[in-house]
N, CA and C atoms as a LAMMPS dump frame, in Angstrom:
ITEM: TIMESTEP
0
ITEM: NUMBER OF ATOMS
582
ITEM: BOX BOUNDS ff ff ff
-5.0000000000000000e+02 5.0000000000000000e+02
-5.0000000000000000e+02 5.0000000000000000e+02
-5.0000000000000000e+02 5.0000000000000000e+02
ITEM: ATOMS id mol type element x y z
1 1 1 N -22.362 -2.642 -15.004
2 1 2 C -21.686 -3.835 -14.534
3 1 3 C -22.715 -4.965 -14.424
4 2 1 N -22.4 -6.096 -14.993
5 2 2 C -23.289 -7.251 -14.957
6 2 3 C -23.302 -7.856 -13.557
7 3 1 N -24.331 -8.654 -13.29
8 3 2 C -24.488 -9.253 -11.967
9 3 3 C -23.261 -10.092 -11.585
10 4 1 N -22.73 -10.871 -12.514
11 4 2 C -21.549 -11.7 -12.217
12 4 3 C -20.344 -10.829 -11.856
13 5 1 N -20.185 -9.72 -12.553
14 5 2 C -19.078 -8.807 -12.248
15 5 3 C -19.276 -8.146 -10.891
16 6 1 N -20.534 -7.78 -10.589
17 6 2 C -20.821 -7.179 -9.275
18 6 3 C -20.547 -8.168 -8.151
19 7 1 N -20.936 -9.414 -8.36
20 7 2 C -20.697 -10.441 -7.341
21 7 3 C -19.202 -10.669 -7.156
22 8 1 N -18.477 -10.731 -8.256
23 8 2 C -17.023 -10.912 -8.174
24 8 3 C -16.386 -9.758 -7.396
25 9 1 N -16.788 -8.53 -7.698
26 9 2 C -16.251 -7.365 -6.996
27 9 3 C -16.641 -7.393 -5.519
28 10 1 N -17.85 -7.818 -5.223
29 10 2 C -18.326 -7.947 -3.847
30 10 3 C -17.442 -8.927 -3.071
31 11 1 N -17.133 -10.058 -3.686
32 11 2 C -16.282 -11.06 -3.032
33 11 3 C -14.901 -10.473 -2.753
34 12 1 N -14.347 -9.781 -3.717
35 12 2 C -13.022 -9.16 -3.533
36 12 3 C -13.063 -8.166 -2.382
37 13 1 N -14.034 -7.276 -2.383
38 13 2 C -14.108 -6.232 -1.351
39 13 3 C -14.327 -6.812 0.04
40 14 1 N -15.183 -7.825 0.156
41 14 2 C -15.452 -8.426 1.466
42 14 3 C -14.279 -9.285 1.948
43 15 1 N -13.529 -9.848 0.999
44 15 2 C -12.385 -10.698 1.363
45 15 3 C -11.134 -9.892 1.674
46 16 1 N -11.057 -8.665 1.179
47 16 2 C -9.838 -7.862 1.316
48 16 3 C -9.386 -7.696 2.766
49 17 1 N -10.255 -7.263 3.693
50 17 2 C -9.764 -7.099 5.061
51 17 3 C -9.363 -8.421 5.71
52 18 1 N -9.99 -9.502 5.286
53 18 2 C -9.646 -10.811 5.843
54 18 3 C -8.234 -11.196 5.408
55 19 1 N -7.965 -11.121 4.104
56 19 2 C -6.624 -11.446 3.602
57 19 3 C -5.574 -10.487 4.162
58 20 1 N -5.9 -9.21 4.273
59 20 2 C -4.912 -8.224 4.708
60 20 3 C -4.553 -8.384 6.178
61 21 1 N -5.43 -8.99 6.963
62 21 2 C -5.105 -9.198 8.376
63 21 3 C -4.653 -10.623 8.669
64 22 1 N -5.234 -11.613 8.006
65 22 2 C -4.884 -13.008 8.289
66 22 3 C -3.799 -13.566 7.37
67 23 1 N -3.596 -12.912 6.227
68 23 2 C -2.638 -13.422 5.252
69 23 3 C -3.275 -14.446 4.338
70 24 1 N -2.533 -14.836 3.326
71 24 2 C -3.049 -15.802 2.353
72 24 3 C -3.171 -17.178 3.003
73 25 1 N -2.103 -17.625 3.644
74 25 2 C -2.125 -18.953 4.266
75 25 3 C -3.122 -19.01 5.416
76 26 1 N -3.254 -17.915 6.155
77 26 2 C -4.137 -17.901 7.318
78 26 3 C -5.605 -17.726 6.999
79 27 1 N -5.911 -17.346 5.776
80 27 2 C -7.3 -17.163 5.372
81 27 3 C -7.839 -18.467 4.809
82 28 1 N -8.926 -18.936 5.369
83 28 2 C -9.544 -20.177 4.894
84 28 3 C -10.742 -19.847 4.012
85 29 1 N -11.193 -20.818 3.277
86 29 2 C -12.408 -20.63 2.493
87 29 3 C -13.584 -20.357 3.417
88 30 1 N -13.575 -20.93 4.61
89 30 2 C -14.645 -20.637 5.576
90 30 3 C -14.637 -19.166 5.958
91 31 1 N -13.442 -18.576 6.106
92 31 2 C -13.345 -17.139 6.401
93 31 3 C -13.968 -16.32 5.269
94 32 1 N -13.676 -16.714 4.042
95 32 2 C -14.196 -15.998 2.876
96 32 3 C -15.714 -16.165 2.791
97 33 1 N -16.186 -17.376 3.045
98 33 2 C -17.626 -17.62 3.03
99 33 3 C -18.325 -16.801 4.119
100 34 1 N -17.708 -16.723 5.283
101 34 2 C -18.286 -15.931 6.374
102 34 3 C -18.314 -14.446 6.029
103 35 1 N -17.241 -13.951 5.456
104 35 2 C -17.163 -12.525 5.108
105 35 3 C -18.143 -12.15 4.007
106 36 1 N -18.362 -13.059 3.067
107 36 2 C -19.224 -12.757 1.917
108 36 3 C -20.655 -13.236 2.099
109 37 1 N -20.859 -14.142 3.057
110 37 2 C -22.168 -14.788 3.25
111 37 3 C -22.598 -15.567 2.01
112 38 1 N -21.595 -16.071 1.279
113 38 2 C -21.862 -16.9 0.11
114 38 3 C -21.45 -18.339 0.401
115 39 1 N -22.082 -19.271 -0.286
116 39 2 C -21.669 -20.668 -0.196
117 39 3 C -20.347 -20.851 -0.944
118 40 1 N -19.665 -21.936 -0.628
119 40 2 C -18.376 -22.198 -1.271
120 40 3 C -18.489 -22.191 -2.792
121 41 1 N -19.559 -22.78 -3.322
122 41 2 C -19.759 -22.803 -4.771
123 41 3 C -19.934 -21.406 -5.35
124 42 1 N -20.542 -20.517 -4.57
125 42 2 C -20.713 -19.13 -5.011
126 42 3 C -19.397 -18.401 -5.152
127 43 1 N -18.453 -18.737 -4.284
128 43 2 C -17.111 -18.138 -4.368
129 43 3 C -16.337 -18.775 -5.52
130 44 1 N -16.34 -20.119 -5.579
131 44 2 C -15.577 -20.822 -6.606
132 44 3 C -16.124 -20.577 -8.021
133 45 1 N -17.364 -20.177 -8.128
134 45 2 C -17.923 -19.851 -9.443
135 45 3 C -17.179 -18.66 -10.057
136 46 1 N -16.649 -17.787 -9.192
137 46 2 C -15.982 -16.572 -9.661
138 46 3 C -14.457 -16.641 -9.567
139 47 1 N -13.962 -17.504 -8.697
140 47 2 C -12.514 -17.643 -8.5
141 47 3 C -12.179 -19.126 -8.41
142 48 1 N -11.269 -19.607 -9.261
143 48 2 C -10.972 -21.041 -9.264
144 48 3 C -10.237 -21.523 -8.01
145 49 1 N -9.639 -20.58 -7.265
146 49 2 C -8.896 -20.978 -6.071
147 49 3 C -8.76 -19.788 -5.121
148 50 1 N -8.384 -20.104 -3.915
149 50 2 C -8.119 -19.051 -2.932
150 50 3 C -6.953 -18.182 -3.407
151 51 1 N -5.971 -18.769 -4.043
152 51 2 C -4.823 -18.016 -4.543
153 51 3 C -5.236 -17.021 -5.624
154 52 1 N -6.14 -17.449 -6.511
155 52 2 C -6.628 -16.537 -7.553
156 52 3 C -7.363 -15.362 -6.926
157 53 1 N -8.149 -15.637 -5.903
158 53 2 C -8.841 -14.561 -5.188
159 53 3 C -7.838 -13.644 -4.501
160 54 1 N -6.808 -14.215 -3.902
161 54 2 C -5.817 -13.386 -3.193
162 54 3 C -5.11 -12.423 -4.145
163 55 1 N -4.859 -12.844 -5.38
164 55 2 C -4.243 -11.949 -6.367
165 55 3 C -5.155 -10.771 -6.684
166 56 1 N -6.442 -11.05 -6.839
167 56 2 C -7.406 -9.979 -7.102
168 56 3 C -7.564 -9.064 -5.894
169 57 1 N -7.506 -9.629 -4.698
170 57 2 C -7.597 -8.823 -3.477
171 57 3 C -6.394 -7.889 -3.388
172 58 1 N -5.202 -8.395 -3.694
173 58 2 C -4.03 -7.521 -3.659
174 58 3 C -4.169 -6.396 -4.675
175 59 1 N -4.62 -6.718 -5.886
176 59 2 C -4.843 -5.669 -6.893
177 59 3 C -5.805 -4.613 -6.367
178 60 1 N -6.871 -5.063 -5.746
179 60 2 C -7.882 -4.155 -5.201
180 60 3 C -7.285 -3.262 -4.107
181 61 1 N -6.587 -3.866 -3.149
182 61 2 C -6.012 -3.085 -2.05
183 61 3 C -4.943 -2.11 -2.537
184 62 1 N -4.102 -2.555 -3.457
185 62 2 C -3.06 -1.648 -3.945
186 62 3 C -3.676 -0.524 -4.779
187 63 1 N -4.758 -0.807 -5.488
188 63 2 C -5.453 0.253 -6.235
189 63 3 C -6.108 1.253 -5.291
190 64 1 N -6.711 0.764 -4.211
191 64 2 C -7.296 1.666 -3.215
192 64 3 C -6.243 2.627 -2.675
193 65 1 N -5.091 2.074 -2.316
194 65 2 C -4.011 2.889 -1.763
195 65 3 C -3.52 3.886 -2.807
196 66 1 N -3.279 3.409 -4.018
197 66 2 C -2.789 4.27 -5.094
198 66 3 C -3.766 5.413 -5.361
199 67 1 N -5.051 5.088 -5.446
200 67 2 C -6.059 6.113 -5.729
201 67 3 C -6.172 7.12 -4.594
202 68 1 N -6.102 6.641 -3.353
203 68 2 C -6.188 7.548 -2.208
204 68 3 C -4.992 8.501 -2.174
205 69 1 N -3.795 7.972 -2.41
206 69 2 C -2.599 8.817 -2.421
207 69 3 C -2.663 9.804 -3.58
208 70 1 N -3.088 9.333 -4.738
209 70 2 C -3.216 10.215 -5.901
210 70 3 C -4.169 11.361 -5.591
211 71 1 N -5.274 11.069 -4.93
212 71 2 C -6.224 12.104 -4.563
213 71 3 C -5.626 13.152 -3.652
214 72 1 N -4.818 12.726 -2.702
215 72 2 C -4.164 13.658 -1.776
216 72 3 C -3.146 14.513 -2.52
217 73 1 N -2.283 13.876 -3.278
218 73 2 C -1.183 14.567 -3.958
219 73 3 C -1.707 15.513 -5.043
220 74 1 N -2.747 15.111 -5.738
221 74 2 C -3.293 15.917 -6.829
222 74 3 C -3.765 17.287 -6.341
223 75 1 N -4.239 17.359 -5.119
224 75 2 C -4.801 18.597 -4.582
225 75 3 C -3.735 19.597 -4.129
226 76 1 N -2.487 19.189 -4.055
227 76 2 C -1.424 20.041 -3.524
228 76 3 C -0.613 20.598 -4.688
229 77 1 N -0.448 21.921 -4.756
230 77 2 C 0.174 22.519 -5.944
231 77 3 C 1.703 22.43 -6.009
232 78 1 N 2.377 22.334 -4.882
233 78 2 C 3.844 22.369 -4.909
234 78 3 C 4.437 20.992 -4.672
235 79 1 N 5.64 20.763 -5.167
236 79 2 C 6.327 19.492 -4.942
237 79 3 C 6.624 19.299 -3.455
238 80 1 N 7.078 20.351 -2.809
239 80 2 C 7.346 20.266 -1.363
240 80 3 C 6.071 19.869 -0.623
241 81 1 N 4.956 20.52 -0.948
242 81 2 C 3.683 20.196 -0.313
243 81 3 C 3.244 18.774 -0.603
244 82 1 N 3.476 18.331 -1.845
245 82 2 C 3.113 16.964 -2.219
246 82 3 C 3.905 15.952 -1.392
247 83 1 N 5.195 16.195 -1.225
248 83 2 C 6.031 15.265 -0.477
249 83 3 C 5.603 15.203 0.986
250 84 1 N 5.374 16.359 1.597
251 84 2 C 4.892 16.374 2.98
252 84 3 C 3.493 15.762 3.073
253 85 1 N 2.632 16.068 2.103
254 85 2 C 1.277 15.512 2.103
255 85 3 C 1.278 13.999 1.991
256 86 1 N 2.173 13.484 1.156
257 86 2 C 2.313 12.043 0.996
258 86 3 C 2.725 11.399 2.318
259 87 1 N 3.716 11.982 2.968
260 87 2 C 4.176 11.439 4.251
261 87 3 C 3.088 11.543 5.312
262 88 1 N 2.359 12.652 5.33
263 88 2 C 1.252 12.794 6.283
264 88 3 C 0.177 11.74 6.033
265 89 1 N -0.106 11.479 4.763
266 89 2 C -1.093 10.456 4.425
267 89 3 C -0.655 9.107 4.99
268 90 1 N 0.584 8.733 4.735
269 90 2 C 1.07 7.44 5.222
270 90 3 C 1.045 7.385 6.747
271 91 1 N 1.32 8.517 7.377
272 91 2 C 1.358 8.556 8.837
273 91 3 C -0.026 8.414 9.447
274 92 1 N -1.011 9.024 8.837
275 92 2 C -2.312 9.128 9.508
276 92 3 C -3.368 8.132 9.071
277 93 1 N -3.269 7.587 7.87
278 93 2 C -4.404 6.828 7.365
279 93 3 C -4.17 5.347 7.157
280 94 1 N -2.978 4.94 6.906
281 94 2 C -2.779 3.561 6.483
282 94 3 C -3.063 2.569 7.602
283 95 1 N -2.528 2.805 8.785
284 95 2 C -2.754 1.849 9.867
285 95 3 C -4.226 1.762 10.239
286 96 1 N -4.887 2.907 10.323
287 96 2 C -6.271 2.887 10.778
288 96 3 C -7.24 2.437 9.7
289 97 1 N -7.022 2.826 8.465
290 97 2 C -8.002 2.548 7.415
291 97 3 C -7.902 1.134 6.862
292 98 1 N -6.711 0.648 6.628
293 98 2 C -6.559 -0.637 5.956
294 98 3 C -5.986 -1.745 6.833
295 99 1 N -5.695 -1.453 8.074
296 99 2 C -5.149 -2.489 8.935
297 99 3 C -3.726 -2.861 8.583
298 100 1 N -3 -1.937 8.02
299 100 2 C -1.625 -2.2 7.634
300 100 3 C -1.437 -2.024 6.147
301 101 1 N -0.266 -2.324 5.708
302 101 2 C 0.102 -2.125 4.307
303 101 3 C 0.006 -3.452 3.557
304 102 1 N -0.775 -3.464 2.48
305 102 2 C -0.926 -4.686 1.684
306 102 3 C 0.408 -5.128 1.091
307 103 1 N 1.26 -4.171 0.722
308 103 2 C 2.572 -4.535 0.18
309 103 3 C 3.347 -5.348 1.213
310 104 1 N 3.344 -4.892 2.445
311 104 2 C 4.044 -5.597 3.522
312 104 3 C 3.371 -6.93 3.821
313 105 1 N 2.053 -6.894 4.002
314 105 2 C 1.341 -8.103 4.4
315 105 3 C 1.419 -9.206 3.347
316 106 1 N 1.185 -8.863 2.098
317 106 2 C 1.21 -9.871 1.042
318 106 3 C 2.649 -10.212 0.639
319 107 1 N 3.526 -9.201 0.651
320 107 2 C 4.904 -9.417 0.222
321 107 3 C 5.672 -10.34 1.14
322 108 1 N 5.472 -10.182 2.439
323 108 2 C 6.207 -11.027 3.394
324 108 3 C 5.855 -12.494 3.217
325 109 1 N 4.619 -12.735 2.872
326 109 2 C 4.171 -14.109 2.708
327 109 3 C 4.567 -14.69 1.354
328 110 1 N 4.642 -13.848 0.33
329 110 2 C 4.84 -14.335 -1.036
330 110 3 C 6.293 -14.355 -1.487
331 111 1 N 7.211 -13.816 -0.693
332 111 2 C 8.58 -13.65 -1.185
333 111 3 C 9.235 -14.949 -1.618
334 112 1 N 8.937 -16.043 -0.952
335 112 2 C 9.565 -17.316 -1.311
336 112 3 C 8.575 -18.375 -1.794
337 113 1 N 7.281 -18.066 -1.741
338 113 2 C 6.3 -19.112 -1.988
339 113 3 C 5.372 -18.869 -3.165
340 114 1 N 5.256 -17.631 -3.609
341 114 2 C 4.249 -17.331 -4.623
342 114 3 C 4.835 -16.335 -5.634
343 115 1 N 5.443 -16.834 -6.694
344 115 2 C 6.115 -15.94 -7.644
345 115 3 C 5.183 -14.943 -8.336
346 116 1 N 3.932 -15.313 -8.57
347 116 2 C 3.005 -14.389 -9.22
348 116 3 C 2.683 -13.229 -8.272
349 117 1 N 2.395 -13.547 -7.019
350 117 2 C 2.124 -12.493 -6.036
351 117 3 C 3.384 -11.656 -5.81
352 118 1 N 4.526 -12.295 -5.77
353 118 2 C 5.781 -11.565 -5.59
354 118 3 C 5.963 -10.529 -6.704
355 119 1 N 5.638 -10.899 -7.921
356 119 2 C 5.754 -9.982 -9.053
357 119 3 C 4.789 -8.804 -8.902
358 120 1 N 3.558 -9.07 -8.464
359 120 2 C 2.573 -8.002 -8.26
360 120 3 C 3.026 -7.048 -7.152
361 121 1 N 3.543 -7.606 -6.076
362 121 2 C 4.019 -6.775 -4.968
363 121 3 C 5.221 -5.946 -5.416
364 122 1 N 6.107 -6.55 -6.183
365 122 2 C 7.267 -5.824 -6.703
366 122 3 C 6.829 -4.633 -7.554
367 123 1 N 5.835 -4.837 -8.397
368 123 2 C 5.327 -3.741 -9.234
369 123 3 C 4.759 -2.62 -8.359
370 124 1 N 4.068 -2.987 -7.285
371 124 2 C 3.511 -1.978 -6.374
372 124 3 C 4.63 -1.211 -5.662
373 125 1 N 5.694 -1.904 -5.287
374 125 2 C 6.848 -1.25 -4.657
375 125 3 C 7.436 -0.21 -5.615
376 126 1 N 7.59 -0.592 -6.864
377 126 2 C 8.155 0.338 -7.847
378 126 3 C 7.263 1.555 -8.06
379 127 1 N 5.942 1.354 -8.073
380 127 2 C 5.021 2.503 -8.189
381 127 3 C 5.179 3.44 -6.994
382 128 1 N 5.273 2.88 -5.808
383 128 2 C 5.437 3.645 -4.568
384 128 3 C 6.709 4.481 -4.644
385 129 1 N 7.835 3.833 -4.953
386 129 2 C 9.115 4.548 -5.023
387 129 3 C 9.132 5.563 -6.154
388 130 1 N 8.594 5.195 -7.315
389 130 2 C 8.62 6.109 -8.456
390 130 3 C 7.81 7.373 -8.21
391 131 1 N 6.722 7.256 -7.473
392 131 2 C 5.934 8.446 -7.151
393 131 3 C 6.769 9.428 -6.334
394 132 1 N 7.47 8.927 -5.347
395 132 2 C 8.301 9.789 -4.496
396 132 3 C 9.423 10.407 -5.32
397 133 1 N 10.103 9.589 -6.116
398 133 2 C 11.187 10.102 -6.96
399 133 3 C 10.701 11.189 -7.9
400 134 1 N 9.54 10.982 -8.497
401 134 2 C 9.004 11.957 -9.444
402 134 3 C 8.661 13.271 -8.759
403 135 1 N 8.097 13.203 -7.577
404 135 2 C 7.791 14.438 -6.844
405 135 3 C 9.078 15.23 -6.612
406 136 1 N 10.133 14.543 -6.229
407 136 2 C 11.408 15.225 -5.963
408 136 3 C 11.995 15.792 -7.252
409 137 1 N 12.038 14.998 -8.309
410 137 2 C 12.617 15.508 -9.558
411 137 3 C 11.783 16.652 -10.128
412 138 1 N 10.466 16.578 -9.986
413 138 2 C 9.624 17.707 -10.404
414 138 3 C 9.976 18.949 -9.583
415 139 1 N 10.185 18.766 -8.296
416 139 2 C 10.562 19.883 -7.424
417 139 3 C 11.925 20.456 -7.771
418 140 1 N 12.834 19.604 -8.197
419 140 2 C 14.14 20.089 -8.638
420 140 3 C 14.004 20.897 -9.925
421 141 1 N 13.179 20.419 -10.833
422 141 2 C 12.987 21.114 -12.108
423 141 3 C 12.316 22.474 -11.94
424 142 1 N 11.424 22.588 -10.956
425 142 2 C 10.755 23.884 -10.77
426 142 3 C 11.392 24.748 -9.68
427 143 1 N 12.575 24.327 -9.194
428 143 2 C 13.345 25.159 -8.277
429 143 3 C 12.957 25.083 -6.809
430 144 1 N 12.195 24.064 -6.437
431 144 2 C 11.817 23.918 -5.023
432 144 3 C 12.86 23.139 -4.231
433 145 1 N 13.514 22.181 -4.864
434 145 2 C 14.515 21.351 -4.204
435 145 3 C 15.863 21.523 -4.901
436 146 1 N 16.924 21.43 -4.127
437 146 2 C 18.263 21.519 -4.71
438 146 3 C 18.562 20.257 -5.512
439 147 1 N 19.485 20.399 -6.442
440 147 2 C 19.837 19.293 -7.338
441 147 3 C 20.551 18.151 -6.604
442 148 1 N 21.1 18.411 -5.418
443 148 2 C 21.79 17.34 -4.703
444 148 3 C 20.861 16.492 -3.839
445 149 1 N 19.57 16.728 -3.922
446 149 2 C 18.576 15.878 -3.264
447 149 3 C 18.451 14.622 -4.125
448 150 1 N 18.983 13.504 -3.651
449 150 2 C 18.997 12.256 -4.416
450 150 3 C 17.61 11.608 -4.353
451 151 1 N 16.851 11.785 -5.411
452 151 2 C 15.456 11.344 -5.444
453 151 3 C 15.334 9.831 -5.262
454 152 1 N 16.155 9.081 -5.955
455 152 2 C 16.076 7.619 -5.873
456 152 3 C 16.446 7.122 -4.48
457 153 1 N 17.515 7.657 -3.929
458 153 2 C 17.946 7.226 -2.599
459 153 3 C 16.892 7.568 -1.544
460 154 1 N 16.33 8.768 -1.621
461 154 2 C 15.321 9.161 -0.651
462 154 3 C 14.069 8.294 -0.806
463 155 1 N 13.667 7.985 -2.025
464 155 2 C 12.486 7.147 -2.253
465 155 3 C 12.683 5.758 -1.653
466 156 1 N 13.869 5.188 -1.825
467 156 2 C 14.172 3.88 -1.23
468 156 3 C 14.12 3.975 0.294
469 157 1 N 14.691 5.046 0.825
470 157 2 C 14.699 5.23 2.277
471 157 3 C 13.279 5.356 2.819
472 158 1 N 12.444 6.158 2.15
473 158 2 C 11.056 6.313 2.606
474 158 3 C 10.353 4.966 2.594
475 159 1 N 10.492 4.248 1.505
476 159 2 C 9.785 2.975 1.398
477 159 3 C 10.228 1.998 2.486
478 160 1 N 11.522 1.797 2.63
479 160 2 C 11.999 0.785 3.573
480 160 3 C 11.752 1.191 5.027
481 161 1 N 11.939 2.467 5.337
482 161 2 C 11.698 2.905 6.712
483 161 3 C 10.211 2.877 7.035
484 162 1 N 9.391 3.257 6.084
485 162 2 C 7.949 3.231 6.292
486 162 3 C 7.462 1.801 6.533
487 163 1 N 7.866 0.881 5.674
488 163 2 C 7.416 -0.506 5.822
489 163 3 C 7.871 -1.099 7.152
490 164 1 N 9.107 -0.827 7.537
491 164 2 C 9.592 -1.309 8.831
492 164 3 C 8.813 -0.715 9.99
493 165 1 N 8.511 0.576 9.897
494 165 2 C 7.766 1.241 10.962
495 165 3 C 6.338 0.712 11.055
496 166 1 N 5.715 0.425 9.91
497 166 2 C 4.369 -0.152 9.934
498 166 3 C 4.409 -1.512 10.618
499 167 1 N 5.383 -2.337 10.256
500 167 2 C 5.508 -3.663 10.858
501 167 3 C 5.661 -3.572 12.373
502 168 1 N 6.582 -2.742 12.822
503 168 2 C 6.826 -2.635 14.263
504 168 3 C 5.624 -2.015 14.968
505 169 1 N 5.017 -1.005 14.369
506 169 2 C 3.834 -0.383 14.971
507 169 3 C 2.707 -1.396 15.141
508 170 1 N 2.526 -2.261 14.135
509 170 2 C 1.481 -3.283 14.234
510 170 3 C 1.826 -4.325 15.297
511 171 1 N 3.077 -4.774 15.314
512 171 2 C 3.465 -5.789 16.289
513 171 3 C 3.361 -5.251 17.708
514 172 1 N 3.818 -4.028 17.917
515 172 2 C 3.801 -3.43 19.249
516 172 3 C 2.46 -2.768 19.586
517 173 1 N 1.543 -2.751 18.599
518 173 2 C 0.255 -2.091 18.783
519 173 3 C 0.441 -0.649 19.263
520 174 1 N 1.394 0.027 18.599
521 174 2 C 1.752 1.383 19.002
522 174 3 C 2.138 2.182 17.755
523 175 1 N 1.287 3.121 17.334
524 175 2 C 1.579 3.883 16.114
525 175 3 C 2.728 4.884 16.274
526 176 1 N 3.249 5.054 17.468
527 176 2 C 4.329 6.015 17.686
528 176 3 C 5.578 5.674 16.878
529 177 1 N 5.82 4.399 16.628
530 177 2 C 6.973 4.022 15.803
531 177 3 C 6.833 4.636 14.409
532 178 1 N 5.659 4.503 13.825
533 178 2 C 5.416 5.07 12.505
534 178 3 C 5.479 6.593 12.551
535 179 1 N 4.85 7.207 13.547
536 179 2 C 4.871 8.673 13.665
537 179 3 C 6.309 9.194 13.758
538 180 1 N 7.128 8.503 14.522
539 180 2 C 8.52 8.92 14.716
540 180 3 C 9.3 8.844 13.394
541 181 1 N 9.121 7.754 12.663
542 181 2 C 9.834 7.594 11.386
543 181 3 C 9.382 8.646 10.38
544 182 1 N 8.097 8.923 10.3
545 182 2 C 7.598 9.943 9.362
546 182 3 C 8.188 11.304 9.728
547 183 1 N 8.248 11.618 11.012
548 183 2 C 8.847 12.893 11.445
549 183 3 C 10.318 12.967 11.031
550 184 1 N 11.047 11.868 11.159
551 184 2 C 12.458 11.836 10.742
552 184 3 C 12.578 12.049 9.232
553 185 1 N 11.723 11.396 8.483
554 185 2 C 11.776 11.521 7.022
555 185 3 C 11.446 12.941 6.58
556 186 1 N 10.521 13.594 7.257
557 186 2 C 10.202 14.995 6.945
558 186 3 C 11.402 15.89 7.231
559 187 1 N 12.057 15.645 8.34
560 187 2 C 13.209 16.466 8.722
561 187 3 C 14.326 16.353 7.686
562 188 1 N 14.459 15.184 7.077
563 188 2 C 15.507 14.987 6.074
564 188 3 C 15.268 15.795 4.805
565 189 1 N 14.047 16.236 4.582
566 189 2 C 13.741 17.038 3.393
567 189 3 C 14.271 18.473 3.54
568 190 1 N 14.247 18.985 4.768
569 190 2 C 14.52 20.398 5.023
570 190 3 C 15.802 20.94 4.399
571 191 1 N 16.942 20.241 4.496
572 191 2 C 18.17 20.821 3.922
573 191 3 C 18.141 21.005 2.396
574 192 1 N 17.198 20.347 1.733
575 192 2 C 17.157 20.398 0.275
576 192 3 C 16.143 21.406 -0.26
577 193 1 N 15.421 22.053 0.644
578 193 2 C 14.421 23.039 0.208
579 193 3 C 15.126 24.331 -0.148
580 194 1 N 14.81 24.86 -1.311
581 194 2 C 15.414 26.114 -1.768
582 194 3 C 14.508 27.267 -1.367
């Protein structure tokens, strides 16, 4: 990796927690300069605008999440185990490790104001849901789950309930909301296990 690429990646990594907690509108160039210890020109040399940086930060955060989940799921041999492992991952690591969900944090801000970010967040939502659906359909094909387990409906339910629980847990500063929702989602799997 060339020095310019390393510097660009450094800026993205140092800016990620700032954007994920303060939001795009709430993050100033001074915040980015403070996080990176670079002058404004050093940041602008690599990113033409704060918005361009925010798009790269979202890509970085969503890739971190995707890679971490992939690592967890890859190690589990059964579809049932993968589904429970995925839910356990969301329950135990997202709030503490990343300060919330980038999909929620960036999506709430971009839904009406930033069509490019909205498109990126939408793609991340589809990856999230498709992973859950695929685990279920794989489990149906190998005889772990009954055929009446609606993979698409359950994936939508997991996504929407999880995002809502993360939001409320962050606002109330109480992870019990998220823990409770994950426990409910796990319980819903039980009737479909063969």
